KEROMAR-415538 format. One record per residue: residue number from 1; x, y, z of N, C-alpha, C in turn. Coordinates in steps of 0.05 Angstrom, whole numbers, plus 5000, padded with zeros to 4 digits. Example, Ala and Ser with C-alpha at 12.3 -4.5 7.8 and 13.67 -1.06 7.14 Angstrom:
# KEROMAR-415538
PT    i    nu    nv    nw   cau   cav   caw    cu    cv    cw
PT    1  5264  4886  5156  5246  4910  5156  5264  4934  5156
PT    2  5257  4955  5142  5273  4979  5143  5258  5001  5157
***
This chain:
# KEROMAR-415538
PT    i    nu    nv    nw   cau   cav   caw    cu    cv    cw
PT    1  9793  4005  2301  9770  4005  2280  9742  4015  2289
PT    2  9727  4035  2278  9706  4049  2286  9681  4043  2270
PT    3  9662  4028  2273  9637  4023  2256  9613  4028  2268
PT    4  9602  4049  2257  9564  4051  2271  9551  4037  2247
PT    5  9535  4028  2262  9505  4011  2250  9482  4017  2258
PT    6  9480  4036  2238  9451  4051  2250  9425  4034  2246
PT    7  9409  4025  2268  9386  4008  2269  9394  3981  2265
PT    8  9416  3969  2266  9430  3941  2272  9407  3926  2283
PT    9  9398  3933  2310  9380  3917  2322  9351  3932  2329
PT   10  9338  3943  2309  9320  3961  2312  9293  3935  2308
PT   11  9277  3946  2330  9257  3928  2342  9271  3905  2352
PT   12  9287  3897  2359  9300  3873  2374  9290  3881  2401
PT   13  9279  3858  2420  9284  3859  2439  9311  3854  2465
PT   14  9314  3863  2483  9336  3868  2495  9345  3839  2501
PT   15  9327  3821  2507  9336  3791  2505  9351  3785  2486
PT   16  9336  3791  2460  9347  3778  2437  9374  3796  2428
PT   17  9379  3820  2437  9413  3833  2433  9422  3818  2448
PT   18  9424  3818  2472  9441  3800  2483  9451  3770  2486
PT   19  9422  3758  2474  9429  3730  2460  9446  3734  2438
PT   20  9443  3750  2420  9455  3760  2395  9486  3758  2400
PT   21  9491  3773  2417  9519  3789  2423  9534  3759  2440
PT   22  9518  3747  2454  9529  3721  2468  9537  3702  2446
PT   23  9516  3695  2428  9526  3681  2406  9547  3683  2390
PT   24  9558  3712  2388  9585  3723  2380  9605  3716  2395
PT   25  9597  3704  2416  9618  3699  2435  9625  3719  2450
PT   26  9607  3741  2458  9615  3761  2477  9594  3762  2503
PT   27  9611  3767  2528  9592  3771  2546  9581  3802  2558
PT   28  9561  3802  2542  9549  3837  2542  9534  3842  2577
PT   29  9544  3868  2585  9541  3877  2604  9515  3906  2598
PT   30  9491  3903  2616  9472  3926  2612  9476  3945  2624
PT   31  9480  3963  2614  9488  3993  2637  9466  4009  2632
PT   32  9457  4026  2651  9442  4046  2655  9453  4074  2662
PT   33  9450  4096  2642  9467  4120  2646  9439  4136  2662
PT   34  9443  4153  2675  9428  4179  2685  9417  4203  2669
PT   35  9399  4211  2666  9391  4229  2646  9412  4254  2650
PT   36  9423  4260  2625  9442  4289  2617  9476  4283  2634
PT   37  9474  4256  2637  9497  4245  2645  9524  4252  2628
PT   38  9543  4260  2633  9570  4261  2610  9593  4237  2618
PT   39  9602  4226  2599  9631  4215  2609  9646  4227  2588
PT   40  9667  4241  2609  9688  4259  2591  9705  4244  2568
PT   41  9723  4258  2555  9734  4243  2539  9758  4225  2548
PT   42  9757  4197  2541  9771  4175  2549  9781  4157  2531
PT   43  9796  4136  2532  9804  4113  2512  9802  4091  2532
PT   44  9807  4067  2514  9810  4044  2531  9830  4023  2522
PT   45  9840  4011  2539  9863  3991  2522  9847  3965  2503
PT   46  9821  3958  2508  9806  3951  2496  9792  3953  2473
PT   47  9784  3943  2455  9764  3945  2436  9735  3942  2455
PT   48  9714  3960  2439  9685  3951  2458  9666  3957  2432
PT   49  9642  3948  2442  9621  3954  2425  9598  3958  2446
PT   50  9586  3977  2437  9554  3987  2451  9535  3989  2424
PT   51  9512  3981  2443  9490  3982  2431  9463  3991  2452
PT   52  9450  4016  2441  9429  4027  2456  9408  4011  2449
PT   53  9396  4010  2472  9368  3996  2472  9352  4013  2491
PT   54  9354  4030  2501  9328  4057  2511  9348  4085  2515
PT   55  9331  4102  2509  9339  4133  2509  9357  4137  2489
PT   56  9375  4156  2491  9391  4161  2474  9421  4173  2480
PT   57  9441  4161  2465  9473  4174  2468  9483  4185  2448
PT   58  9497  4208  2458  9515  4227  2433  9541  4218  2440
PT   59  9555  4215  2422  9584  4206  2419  9601  4223  2405
PT   60  9623  4234  2422  9644  4248  2397  9661  4227  2399
PT   61  9667  4226  2375  9691  4197  2367  9706  4212  2356
PT   62  9734  4221  2368  9753  4236  2350  9742  4257  2331
PT   63  9721  4273  2342  9717  4300  2326  9693  4292  2313
PT   64  9681  4265  2307  9657  4260  2294  9626  4259  2314
PT   65  9613  4273  2309  9588  4270  2323  9573  4254  2316
PT   66  9563  4230  2338  9539  4208  2330  9520  4207  2348
PT   67  9498  4209  2337  9476  4207  2361  9465  4175  2354
PT   68  9462  4159  2377  9458  4131  2376  9430  4134  2390
PT   69  9407  4118  2381  9385  4108  2385  9382  4083  2396
PT   70  9353  4081  2403  9353  4041  2407  9357  4029  2381
PT   71  9376  4014  2384  9376  3993  2356  9399  3992  2346
PT   72  9417  4018  2351  9443  4024  2336  9467  4015  2356
PT   73  9485  4006  2339  9508  3993  2351  9532  4013  2341
PT   74  9557  4012  2361  9577  4026  2349  9597  4000  2358
PT   75  9619  4006  2339  9646  3992  2355  9668  4005  2352
PT   76  9680  4009  2378  9702  4028  2382  9733  4009  2382
PT   77  9750  4019  2367  9780  4003  2376  9793  4013  2392
PT   78  9812  3994  2406  9828  4009  2427  9848  4029  2424
PT   79  9838  4041  2449  9854  4070  2442  9846  4096  2433
PT   80  9827  4090  2422  9808  4108  2414  9796  4131  2426
PT   81  9804  4162  2422  9785  4172  2439  9759  4185  2432
PT   82  9748  4176  2451  9716  4187  2451  9699  4197  2486
PT   83  9681  4209  2473  9665  4217  2498  9633  4212  2496
PT   84  9614  4213  2518  9592  4205  2514  9575  4227  2526
PT   85  9550  4233  2515  9529  4252  2534  9508  4236  2525
PT   86  9486  4237  2552  9466  4215  2549  9439  4241  2551
PT   87  9420  4228  2541  9391  4243  2532  9379  4249  2561
PT   88  9356  4265  2557  9341  4278  2575  9330  4253  2597
PT   89  9326  4226  2584  9316  4205  2590  9338  4184  2601
PT   90  9362  4197  2600  9383  4173  2606  9387  4158  2582
PT   91  9405  4132  2591  9404  4113  2568  9409  4085  2583
PT   92  9401  4063  2569  9408  4042  2570  9422  4025  2552
PT   93  9443  4016  2553  9457  4004  2526  9481  3979  2541
PT   94  9482  3957  2517  9499  3938  2524  9522  3943  2519
PT   95  9544  3940  2540  9574  3944  2534  9591  3917  2530
PT   96  9600  3916  2508  9621  3890  2501  9651  3899  2506
PT   97  9671  3886  2521  9696  3889  2510  9709  3862  2499
PT   98  9732  3876  2482  9744  3848  2475  9773  3855  2470
***
């Protein structure tokens, strides 16, 4: 199952995002990607959630293109093929596996 929630955490501090994810029972990890970095097409055994807190991430999700900005959340189901492209300023995001 994939679900894109634009602005779910808009105007929310990193600490508040992390706390909310923890209250949902997750163990979020803050990841920093370099400017213009690329993650080639891949998939995971686990489902995961991404929440962008700084910069920009473009995601190719089974042919559908999404642009994620601070506050946006994306849930990606297990086995779903996707790729990510990071903006000119890089990107910081919370990563959760479940």
